[in-house]
KEKE-3310 file (N, C-alpha, C; in steps of 0.2 Angstrom, whole numbers, plus 5000, padded with zeros to 4 digits):
npx = (5004:5003:5010:5002:5002:4995:4980:4967:4950:4932:4918:4901:4888:4871:4856:4843:4826:4811:4798:4780:4766:4750:4733:4720:4709:4695:4681:4666:4673:4674:4684:4696:4709:4727:4739:4752:4768:4785:4801:4814:4830:4845:4859:4874:4892:4904:4921:4932:4944:4955:4964:4968:4971:4983:4987:4982:4976:4963:4957:4962:4958:4943:4936:4925:4912:4896:4883:4866:4851:4838:4821:4807:4793:4776:4758:4745:4751:4763:4781:4796:4808:4824:4840:4853:4868:4886:4901:4918:4932:4948:4966:4975:4982:4979:4978:4966:4962:4955:4954:4952:4952:4963:4961:4962:4952:4950:4959:4964:4970:4968:4964:4948:4942:4929:4922:4913:4912:4906:4890:4874:4860:4846:4829:4815:4800:4784:4767:4759:4765:4762:4749:4737:4726:4721:4725:4720:4721:4735:4746:4759:4776:4792:4808:4821:4837:4853:4866:4882:4897:4913:4930:4943:4960:4969:4981:4993:5001:5012:5010:5022:5034:5048:5059:5069:5083:5093:5106:5104:5107:5113:5109:5097:5085:5090:5093:5080:5075:5083:5079:5065:5050:5048:5050:5057:5063:5080:5095:5110:5110:5106:5091:5082:5072:5056:5045:5038:5041:5035:5039:5037:5044:5047:5051:5048:5036:5025:5030:5034:5039:5036:5044:5049:5054:5060:5062:5079:5088:5096:5109:5102:5089:5079:5077:5072:5080:5084:5072:5067:5059:5047:5044:5048:5038:5032:5039:5035:5026:5034:5044:5057:5072:5083:5098:5106:5122:5133:5148:5157:5157:5154:5159:5175:5178:5168:5162:5159:5156:5153:5141:5133:5131:5125:5112:5107:5106:5096:5086:5083:5080:5068:5059:5058:5053:5054:5068:5071:5068:5073:5088:5097:5114:5118:5130:5134:5138:5149:5156:5162:5174:5191:5197:5207:5206:5193:5190:5197:5190:5178:5180:5185:5173:5164:5170:5170:5156:5151:5140:5131:5117:5116:5126:5128:5136:5135:5132:5121:5119:5125:5120:5127:5128:5115:5106:5108:5105:5092:5086:5090:5082:5069:5068:5069:5057:5047:5049:5045:5031:5027:5028:5019:5007:5006:4998:4995:5006:5004:4991:4975:4972:4959:4957:4951:4959:4961:4959:4967:4965:4971:4983:5001)
npy = (4994:5011:5026:5039:5055:5067:5076:5083:5087:5089:5092:5091:5095:5089:5098:5106:5099:5106:5115:5111:5118:5115:5109:5103:5091:5084:5073:5079:5087:5102:5117:5112:5116:5121:5108:5106:5098:5099:5101:5088:5087:5090:5079:5077:5078:5068:5065:5051:5045:5031:5018:5008:5012:5019:5028:5041:5036:5033:5045:5050:5049:5049:5063:5071:5072:5070:5073:5066:5074:5082:5077:5084:5092:5085:5084:5082:5083:5077:5075:5078:5065:5064:5068:5055:5054:5055:5046:5048:5039:5041:5040:5039:5054:5062:5079:5091:5105:5121:5125:5137:5147:5143:5139:5128:5113:5100:5088:5073:5064:5054:5037:5032:5044:5056:5068:5082:5090:5096:5103:5098:5106:5114:5109:5116:5125:5119:5125:5123:5129:5142:5146:5155:5164:5174:5171:5159:5151:5150:5152:5152:5146:5139:5138:5124:5126:5128:5116:5115:5119:5114:5116:5105:5103:5089:5082:5070:5067:5057:5047:5047:5043:5045:5051:5047:5054:5059:5058:5050:5032:5032:5023:5022:5014:5002:5002:5004:4991:4984:4986:4985:4977:4981:4981:4989:4993:4989:4993:4995:5008:5025:5033:5022:5021:5027:5032:5036:5025:5015:5009:4998:4998:4987:4987:4981:4972:4980:4992:5003:5011:5021:5022:5033:5032:5041:5046:5050:5065:5078:5090:5105:5102:5111:5118:5108:5098:5080:5072:5083:5093:5087:5076:5079:5084:5073:5071:5080:5078:5070:5067:5066:5067:5057:5059:5051:5047:5042:5035:5028:5032:5026:5034:5041:5054:5060:5070:5067:5076:5088:5084:5081:5094:5099:5093:5098:5111:5111:5106:5117:5127:5122:5121:5130:5125:5112:5110:5114:5103:5090:5082:5069:5063:5049:5039:5029:5012:5008:4995:4995:5001:5000:4994:5001:5014:5019:5027:5039:5044:5046:5056:5066:5069:5073:5084:5092:5093:5100:5107:5095:5086:5072:5058:5043:5027:5015:5000:4996:4985:4975:4976:4980:4991:4995:4991:4999:5011:5010:5008:5020:5029:5024:5028:5042:5044:5039:5048:5060:5057:5056:5069:5075:5069:5073:5082:5100:5110:5122:5132:5138:5155:5159:5151:5150:5155:5146:5149:5142:5141:5133:5129:5127)
npz = (5000:4996:5003:5009:5016:5015:5010:5001:5004:5001:5010:5012:5021:5024:5018:5027:5027:5019:5027:5028:5020:5024:5025:5035:5028:5029:5029:5037:5045:5047:5043:5047:5050:5051:5046:5042:5043:5050:5042:5039:5048:5041:5036:5045:5045:5051:5059:5063:5073:5069:5074:5066:5053:5043:5033:5022:5010:5006:5004:4993:4980:4980:4984:4987:4999:5003:5014:5018:5012:5022:5023:5016:5025:5028:5025:5037:5050:5049:5051:5042:5037:5045:5038:5034:5044:5040:5042:5043:5043:5049:5050:5066:5072:5062:5056:5054:5044:5039:5022:5017:5027:5035:5048:5062:5062:5067:5078:5077:5089:5097:5098:5092:5094:5091:5080:5076:5060:5050:5051:5049:5040:5049:5049:5040:5047:5048:5044:5055:5066:5065:5068:5076:5088:5080:5068:5060:5049:5043:5030:5030:5030:5033:5025:5024:5032:5025:5024:5031:5022:5018:5013:5015:5022:5024:5035:5040:5054:5062:5077:5089:5101:5100:5088:5074:5066:5052:5040:5024:5023:5036:5045:5051:5048:5051:5064:5070:5066:5074:5087:5088:5082:5070:5052:5041:5025:5021:5013:5003:4997:4995:5002:5004:5012:5010:5016:5032:5045:5059:5075:5089:5104:5116:5133:5145:5153:5155:5150:5137:5121:5107:5091:5078:5061:5049:5031:5025:5028:5018:5014:5009:5009:5012:5000:4992:4989:4988:4996:5002:5014:5018:5026:5039:5047:5053:5065:5073:5084:5093:5108:5109:5100:5090:5084:5072:5067:5055:5058:5050:5035:5018:5008:5006:5006:5013:5027:5043:5053:5046:5039:5050:5055:5045:5045:5057:5054:5044:5051:5060:5051:5046:5057:5072:5084:5083:5082:5095:5103:5114:5110:5106:5102:5092:5088:5075:5068:5073:5073:5061:5062:5066:5082:5089:5083:5086:5098:5095:5083:5089:5098:5090:5082:5092:5097:5086:5083:5094:5107:5116:5121:5126:5122:5112:5108:5096:5087:5076:5068:5074:5086:5097:5111:5110:5119:5131:5125:5123:5136:5142:5134:5137:5151:5149:5142:5152:5162:5155:5153:5166:5171:5162:5167:5180:5193:5193:5204:5207:5213:5206:5202:5206:5217:5233:5248:5263:5280:5293:5310:5319:5313:5313)
capx = (5000:5006:5009:4999:5001:4992:4975:4962:4943:4927:4913:4895:4882:4864:4852:4837:4820:4807:4792:4774:4760:4745:4727:4717:4703:4692:4673:4663:4678:4675:4689:4701:4715:4733:4742:4759:4774:4792:4806:4819:4836:4850:4864:4880:4898:4909:4927:4933:4951:4955:4971:4969:4973:4990:4988:4976:4975:4956:4955:4967:4954:4937:4937:4919:4908:4890:4878:4860:4847:4832:4815:4802:4787:4770:4752:4743:4756:4769:4787:4800:4814:4831:4846:4858:4875:4891:4907:4924:4937:4955:4972:4976:4987:4977:4976:4962:4962:4951:4959:4951:4954:4969:4960:4961:4946:4950:4965:4963:4976:4967:4960:4941:4940:4924:4921:4908:4916:4901:4884:4868:4855:4840:4823:4810:4794:4777:4762:4756:4768:4760:4742:4735:4719:4719:4727:4718:4723:4741:4749:4767:4781:4800:4813:4826:4843:4858:4871:4889:4901:4919:4935:4948:4966:4971:4988:4994:5007:5012:5011:5028:5038:5055:5060:5075:5085:5100:5108:5103:5112:5116:5108:5091:5081:5094:5092:5073:5074:5087:5076:5058:5048:5047:5055:5058:5068:5087:5099:5116:5110:5102:5084:5078:5066:5052:5039:5039:5040:5034:5041:5035:5050:5045:5057:5046:5029:5020:5033:5036:5038:5036:5050:5047:5059:5058:5067:5085:5088:5102:5110:5098:5083:5074:5076:5069:5085:5082:5065:5065:5057:5040:5043:5049:5031:5030:5043:5032:5023:5039:5047:5065:5075:5089:5102:5110:5128:5137:5155:5161:5154:5157:5163:5180:5178:5162:5164:5153:5155:5150:5135:5129:5129:5120:5106:5105:5104:5090:5081:5082:5076:5061:5054:5062:5050:5057:5075:5072:5066:5079:5091:5103:5118:5119:5136:5133:5143:5156:5159:5167:5180:5196:5196:5212:5204:5187:5190:5199:5185:5173:5182:5185:5166:5161:5173:5168:5149:5149:5136:5126:5113:5119:5128:5129:5140:5132:5132:5114:5119:5127:5117:5131:5126:5108:5102:5109:5102:5084:5085:5090:5076:5063:5069:5067:5049:5044:5049:5040:5024:5025:5027:5012:5001:5006:4994:4999:5007:5002:4984:4973:4971:4953:4956:4951:4964:4957:4964:4966:4968:4975:4989:5007)
capy = (5000:5017:5030:5046:5059:5073:5075:5088:5085:5093:5090:5095:5093:5089:5104:5104:5099:5112:5114:5110:5122:5111:5110:5096:5091:5077:5074:5080:5091:5108:5121:5107:5120:5119:5102:5105:5096:5102:5097:5084:5089:5087:5074:5080:5074:5067:5061:5046:5042:5024:5016:5002:5015:5022:5032:5044:5034:5033:5051:5052:5049:5051:5069:5075:5068:5073:5070:5066:5080:5081:5076:5089:5090:5083:5086:5077:5084:5072:5078:5074:5061:5067:5064:5051:5057:5051:5046:5047:5036:5043:5038:5043:5058:5067:5086:5094:5112:5124:5127:5144:5151:5141:5138:5121:5110:5094:5085:5066:5062:5048:5032:5032:5051:5057:5075:5085:5095:5100:5102:5098:5112:5113:5108:5121:5124:5119:5130:5122:5133:5149:5147:5159:5166:5179:5169:5152:5148:5152:5149:5153:5140:5141:5133:5122:5129:5125:5113:5118:5116:5116:5113:5104:5100:5083:5081:5065:5067:5050:5048:5043:5046:5046:5051:5046:5059:5058:5057:5043:5027:5033:5017:5023:5009:4996:5003:5002:4984:4980:4987:4984:4972:4984:4978:4993:4990:4991:4992:4999:5014:5030:5034:5016:5023:5032:5034:5035:5018:5015:5003:4998:4995:4985:4986:4977:4969:4986:4998:5003:5017:5021:5026:5034:5032:5045:5046:5054:5072:5079:5097:5108:5099:5116:5120:5103:5092:5074:5071:5089:5094:5085:5071:5082:5085:5067:5071:5086:5075:5067:5070:5065:5066:5054:5061:5046:5049:5037:5036:5025:5032:5023:5039:5043:5061:5062:5072:5066:5082:5093:5081:5082:5101:5100:5090:5102:5117:5109:5106:5124:5131:5119:5123:5131:5121:5105:5111:5115:5097:5086:5079:5065:5061:5042:5037:5022:5009:5007:4989:4995:5005:4996:4995:5006:5020:5021:5033:5045:5046:5048:5062:5071:5071:5076:5091:5096:5094:5105:5105:5089:5084:5065:5054:5035:5024:5009:4996:4994:4979:4969:4977:4983:4998:4996:4990:5004:5017:5009:5009:5028:5032:5022:5032:5048:5044:5038:5055:5065:5055:5057:5076:5077:5067:5075:5088:5106:5111:5129:5132:5143:5161:5160:5146:5154:5153:5144:5150:5137:5144:5128:5127:5131)
capz = (5000:4996:5009:5008:5022:5014:5005:5001:5002:5002:5014:5012:5026:5021:5019:5030:5023:5019:5031:5023:5022:5022:5029:5036:5024:5030:5029:5043:5049:5043:5046:5051:5052:5048:5048:5039:5047:5049:5037:5043:5049:5036:5039:5047:5043:5057:5058:5068:5073:5069:5074:5061:5047:5043:5027:5019:5003:5005:5002:4987:4973:4982:4988:4989:5003:5004:5018:5015:5014:5026:5019:5017:5029:5025:5029:5043:5055:5048:5050:5037:5040:5045:5033:5037:5045:5037:5046:5039:5047:5047:5054:5072:5071:5057:5058:5049:5044:5034:5017:5015:5032:5039:5055:5064:5063:5072:5079:5079:5092:5101:5095:5094:5095:5086:5080:5071:5056:5046:5054:5044:5041:5052:5045:5041:5051:5045:5046:5061:5071:5064:5069:5082:5088:5075:5061:5060:5043:5041:5024:5031:5032:5032:5021:5027:5031:5021:5028:5031:5016:5019:5010:5021:5021:5029:5036:5044:5058:5065:5084:5091:5107:5098:5081:5071:5061:5050:5033:5021:5025:5043:5049:5055:5048:5054:5071:5072:5066:5080:5094:5088:5078:5063:5047:5036:5020:5022:5007:5003:4993:4998:5001:5004:5016:5006:5020:5039:5048:5066:5078:5096:5108:5123:5138:5151:5152:5155:5148:5130:5118:5099:5087:5071:5056:5042:5026:5027:5025:5015:5014:5004:5009:5012:4993:4988:4988:4991:4997:5005:5022:5019:5031:5046:5051:5057:5071:5077:5091:5097:5114:5109:5094:5090:5078:5070:5063:5052:5059:5045:5029:5013:5004:5009:5006:5017:5033:5047:5057:5042:5038:5056:5056:5039:5048:5062:5051:5041:5057:5062:5045:5046:5063:5078:5090:5082:5084:5102:5106:5117:5104:5108:5097:5092:5084:5073:5064:5077:5071:5055:5064:5070:5089:5091:5080:5088:5102:5091:5079:5093:5101:5084:5080:5097:5097:5080:5084:5099:5113:5114:5127:5128:5116:5113:5103:5095:5081:5075:5064:5079:5093:5103:5114:5108:5125:5135:5122:5124:5143:5143:5131:5141:5157:5147:5141:5158:5165:5152:5154:5173:5171:5159:5171:5187:5194:5194:5211:5209:5213:5202:5206:5209:5223:5239:5254:5269:5286:5299:5316:5323:5310:5316)
cpx = (5004:5005:5007:4998:4997:4986:4970:4955:4938:4921:4907:4890:4876:4860:4846:4831:4815:4800:4786:4769:4754:4739:4723:4710:4700:4684:4671:4668:4679:4680:4694:4707:4722:4736:4749:4765:4780:4796:4811:4826:4841:4856:4870:4886:4903:4915:4929:4941:4951:4962:4973:4971:4979:4992:4981:4974:4968:4953:4959:4963:4946:4938:4931:4914:4902:4885:4871:4855:4841:4826:4810:4796:4781:4764:4751:4748:4762:4776:4792:4806:4820:4836:4851:4865:4880:4897:4913:4930:4944:4960:4973:4982:4985:4975:4972:4961:4957:4955:4958:4953:4961:4967:4959:4954:4945:4957:4964:4968:4975:4962:4952:4938:4935:4922:4917:4912:4911:4894:4878:4863:4849:4834:4818:4804:4788:4772:4758:4759:4766:4753:4741:4728:4716:4721:4726:4720:4729:4744:4757:4770:4787:4803:4818:4832:4848:4863:4878:4893:4908:4924:4941:4954:4968:4978:4990:5001:5007:5013:5017:5031:5045:5055:5068:5077:5092:5100:5105:5108:5115:5114:5101:5086:5084:5093:5085:5072:5078:5083:5069:5057:5047:5052:5055:5063:5075:5091:5105:5116:5105:5095:5080:5072:5062:5046:5041:5037:5039:5036:5040:5041:5047:5051:5055:5039:5024:5024:5035:5036:5038:5041:5047:5053:5057:5064:5073:5085:5095:5103:5106:5091:5077:5073:5074:5074:5083:5075:5062:5063:5050:5039:5045:5043:5030:5034:5040:5029:5028:5041:5054:5067:5082:5093:5107:5116:5132:5145:5160:5158:5158:5161:5169:5181:5172:5165:5159:5151:5151:5142:5130:5127:5124:5113:5103:5103:5097:5084:5079:5078:5069:5057:5059:5060:5053:5065:5076:5071:5073:5081:5097:5107:5119:5125:5136:5138:5150:5160:5164:5173:5185:5196:5201:5210:5197:5187:5192:5194:5179:5174:5182:5178:5163:5164:5171:5160:5147:5145:5131:5123:5116:5121:5129:5133:5137:5134:5125:5114:5120:5123:5121:5129:5119:5104:5102:5105:5094:5082:5085:5084:5070:5063:5066:5059:5045:5044:5045:5033:5022:5024:5021:5006:5001:5002:4998:5000:5005:4994:4981:4972:4965:4952:4956:4956:4960:4962:4962:4969:4972:4982:4995:5009)
cpy = (5006:5022:5037:5050:5066:5072:5081:5086:5090:5090:5094:5092:5093:5096:5101:5103:5105:5110:5114:5115:5118:5112:5104:5097:5084:5079:5075:5084:5097:5113:5117:5111:5117:5112:5101:5104:5100:5098:5093:5088:5086:5083:5078:5075:5074:5064:5057:5044:5035:5022:5010:5005:5018:5026:5035:5042:5034:5039:5054:5053:5051:5057:5073:5070:5072:5069:5070:5072:5078:5081:5082:5087:5088:5085:5081:5077:5079:5076:5074:5070:5065:5064:5060:5055:5052:5051:5044:5045:5038:5040:5042:5047:5063:5074:5088:5101:5115:5127:5135:5149:5149:5139:5130:5119:5104:5091:5078:5063:5056:5043:5032:5039:5053:5064:5077:5090:5099:5098:5102:5104:5109:5113:5114:5120:5124:5124:5129:5126:5140:5151:5151:5160:5171:5177:5161:5148:5150:5148:5150:5147:5143:5136:5130:5126:5125:5121:5116:5115:5119:5112:5112:5101:5095:5082:5076:5066:5061:5052:5044:5046:5048:5046:5050:5051:5058:5058:5050:5038:5028:5027:5017:5017:5002:4996:5001:4995:4981:4981:4986:4978:4974:4981:4983:4990:4993:4989:4996:5005:5019:5030:5027:5017:5029:5035:5033:5028:5019:5009:5003:4995:4994:4983:4982:4975:4975:4992:4998:5010:5016:5025:5027:5035:5036:5045:5051:5061:5073:5087:5100:5106:5105:5119:5114:5097:5086:5074:5078:5088:5090:5080:5073:5083:5079:5067:5077:5084:5071:5071:5070:5064:5062:5055:5056:5048:5043:5039:5033:5026:5029:5028:5042:5050:5064:5064:5071:5072:5087:5090:5082:5089:5102:5098:5095:5109:5116:5109:5113:5128:5128:5122:5124:5127:5114:5105:5111:5108:5094:5082:5075:5063:5053:5041:5030:5019:5008:5000:4989:4999:5001:4999:5001:5013:5023:5027:5039:5048:5049:5055:5068:5073:5075:5083:5095:5098:5100:5103:5100:5087:5077:5062:5047:5033:5017:5006:4993:4987:4973:4970:4979:4990:4999:4996:4996:5010:5016:5010:5017:5031:5030:5027:5039:5049:5043:5045:5060:5063:5056:5065:5078:5075:5070:5081:5094:5107:5118:5130:5138:5149:5162:5155:5150:5151:5152:5145:5145:5139:5139:5126:5131:5137)
cpz = (5000:5002:5007:5015:5021:5009:5006:4999:5003:5005:5014:5016:5022:5022:5023:5025:5024:5023:5026:5025:5019:5027:5030:5033:5025:5030:5036:5048:5046:5047:5050:5053:5049:5050:5045:5044:5046:5044:5042:5043:5044:5040:5040:5045:5049:5055:5064:5067:5073:5068:5069:5054:5048:5037:5025:5012:5001:5003:4996:4981:4975:4986:4989:4993:5005:5009:5015:5017:5018:5021:5021:5021:5025:5029:5034:5049:5055:5047:5045:5041:5040:5041:5037:5038:5041:5041:5042:5044:5044:5052:5060:5070:5065:5059:5052:5049:5038:5029:5016:5021:5036:5046:5056:5065:5068:5072:5081:5082:5096:5097:5097:5094:5089:5086:5075:5067:5051:5048:5048:5045:5045:5047:5045:5045:5046:5047:5052:5067:5070:5065:5076:5082:5083:5068:5061:5054:5040:5035:5024:5033:5030:5028:5025:5027:5028:5026:5027:5025:5017:5014:5015:5018:5026:5029:5041:5048:5063:5073:5086:5097:5105:5091:5079:5066:5059:5043:5030:5022:5031:5047:5053:5055:5051:5062:5074:5071:5072:5086:5094:5083:5071:5058:5041:5031:5021:5016:5007:4998:4996:4997:5000:5008:5013:5010:5027:5041:5056:5069:5086:5099:5115:5127:5144:5149:5151:5153:5141:5127:5110:5096:5080:5067:5050:5037:5028:5024:5022:5015:5008:5004:5009:5005:4989:4987:4991:4991:5001:5012:5023:5025:5038:5050:5055:5064:5076:5084:5095:5103:5114:5102:5094:5084:5077:5065:5061:5054:5054:5038:5023:5008:5008:5010:5010:5024:5038:5051:5052:5040:5044:5057:5051:5042:5053:5059:5047:5045:5059:5057:5045:5051:5069:5084:5089:5084:5091:5106:5109:5111:5107:5102:5097:5086:5082:5069:5067:5075:5065:5056:5068:5077:5091:5088:5083:5092:5099:5087:5083:5096:5096:5082:5086:5098:5091:5080:5088:5104:5111:5121:5130:5121:5118:5107:5102:5088:5080:5072:5069:5085:5098:5105:5113:5115:5130:5132:5124:5131:5144:5140:5135:5147:5155:5146:5147:5162:5162:5153:5161:5174:5168:5163:5178:5187:5195:5202:5212:5208:5209:5206:5209:5215:5229:5244:5260:5275:5291:5305:5320:5319:5313:5312)
residu = (MET:LYS:PHE:PHE:ASP:GLU:ALA:ARG:ILE:GLU:VAL:ILE:ALA:GLY:ASP:GLY:GLY:ASN:GLY:ALA:ALA:SER:PHE:ARG:ARG:GLU:LYS:PHE:VAL:PRO:ARG:GLY:GLY:PRO:ASP:GLY:GLY:ASP:GLY:GLY:LYS:GLY:GLY:SER:VAL:PHE:VAL:ILE:ALA:ASP:CYS:ASN:LEU:ASN:THR:LEU:ILE:ASP:PHE:ARG:PHE:LYS:ARG:ILE:PHE:ARG:ALA:GLU:ARG:GLY:GLU:ASN:GLY:HIS:GLY:LYS:ASP:ARG:TYR:GLY:LYS:GLY:GLY:SER:ASP:ILE:GLU:LEU:ARG:MET:PRO:VAL:GLY:THR:VAL:ILE:THR:ASN:GLN:GLU:THR:GLY:GLU:PRO:VAL:ALA:ASP:LEU:ASP:ILE:HIS:GLY:LYS:ARG:GLN:LEU:ILE:ALA:LYS:GLY:GLY:ASP:GLY:GLY:LEU:GLY:ASN:ILE:HIS:PHE:LYS:SER:SER:VAL:ASN:ARG:ALA:PRO:ARG:LYS:ARG:THR:LEU:GLY:LYS:GLU:GLY:GLU:HIS:LEU:ARG:LEU:GLN:LEU:GLU:LEU:LYS:VAL:LEU:ALA:ASP:VAL:GLY:LEU:LEU:GLY:MET:PRO:ASN:ALA:GLY:LYS:SER:THR:LEU:ILE:ARG:ALA:ILE:SER:ALA:ALA:ARG:PRO:LYS:VAL:ALA:ASP:TYR:PRO:PHE:THR:THR:LEU:HIS:PRO:ASN:LEU:GLY:VAL:VAL:ARG:THR:ASP:GLU:ASN:ARG:SER:PHE:VAL:VAL:ALA:ASP:ILE:PRO:GLY:LEU:ILE:GLU:GLY:ALA:ALA:GLU:GLY:ALA:GLY:LEU:GLY:HIS:ARG:PHE:LEU:LYS:HIS:LEU:ALA:ARG:THR:HIS:LEU:LEU:LEU:HIS:ILE:VAL:ASP:LEU:ALA:PRO:CYS:ASP:GLU:ASN:ALA:ASP:PRO:VAL:ARG:GLU:ALA:HIS:ALA:ILE:VAL:ASP:GLU:LEU:ARG:ARG:TYR:ASP:GLU:ALA:LEU:PHE:ASP:LYS:PRO:ARG:TRP:LEU:VAL:LEU:ASN:LYS:LEU:ASP:LEU:ILE:PRO:ALA:ASP:GLU:ARG:GLN:ALA:ARG:ILE:ASP:ALA:LEU:LEU:SER:GLY:TYR:GLY:ASP:VAL:ASP:ARG:PHE:PHE:THR:ILE:SER:ALA:ILE:SER:GLY:ASP:GLY:CYS:LYS:ALA:LEU:VAL:GLN:ALA:ILE:GLN:ALA:HIS:VAL:ASP:THR:TYR:ARG:SER:ALA:GLN:ASN:ALA:PRO:SER:ALA:THR:PRO:ASP:ASP:ASP:THR:PRO:THR:VAL:TYR:ASP:PRO:LEU:ALA:PRO)
# end
């Protein structure tokens, strides 16, 4: 299945049915009076987050979604039937915005979340609502209201705790294969990863985190070089970035320090908020370097890279150092989750202060 993380659709809620202007006409019932019923409500459009979906391909070709119109009112006090609602199932992590105004419409960040995006029109009133002591035969009725009509931009941002960042062939896909059950494609040529891959890393029976692997960045991605910046949005929801650096590049002229700085520069140019996220340096392919040269290469890269929060040396292909890295990530994720779930220590400004005379 192809991976699509963007789509544009048009949603049209159903119009309300028109009210009826009718009069009761039966034998032996003179001046039966008005009996026109109301029109039915138009169908609405809802969106639902579904964890069983991982792409927006369903909205690639069918782009117009129209809910059912409400039925018109009838005589004999009969109301029109309401139009059926429609539900659009989308992957968890989908962000919906209004194309015309740019305003956010919905953020489907939780499985099963259901949200109204286009409301159906109300039905019109029949003439039974307009009778009075001075107007016993009203011919007035109202028409149904139009349903909402929106043009929407769908953008999928995968939900993950940790994001992998680096040049093509730095070993990101190999690392996610080593620490999770995910099996992205691995080959000896650049850009083998063409779409994000998610892997669940389980460190204990009740402890785990999700890692997102995105296609590699190269210098000039902001200008469209390589695959550009389009996949960086999938790291927006992560809590931690792992900057994977190849310590033993195949190209003898390649400079790992220069490539590492290029990735950091592209990250800053894309989004300052993403640049400010915690970022750890992971030096990969240690197995390809002779044992007596490893420390010198590590020291040279760290001195050229500059300040770094934390760094790890691993060999993703052999698994060396991966266990320590996974444990450190799990501890960081646990700390983040605890901070998010902890109650605020500062009371609200509106909370009254209770004076206890027995308090010391």
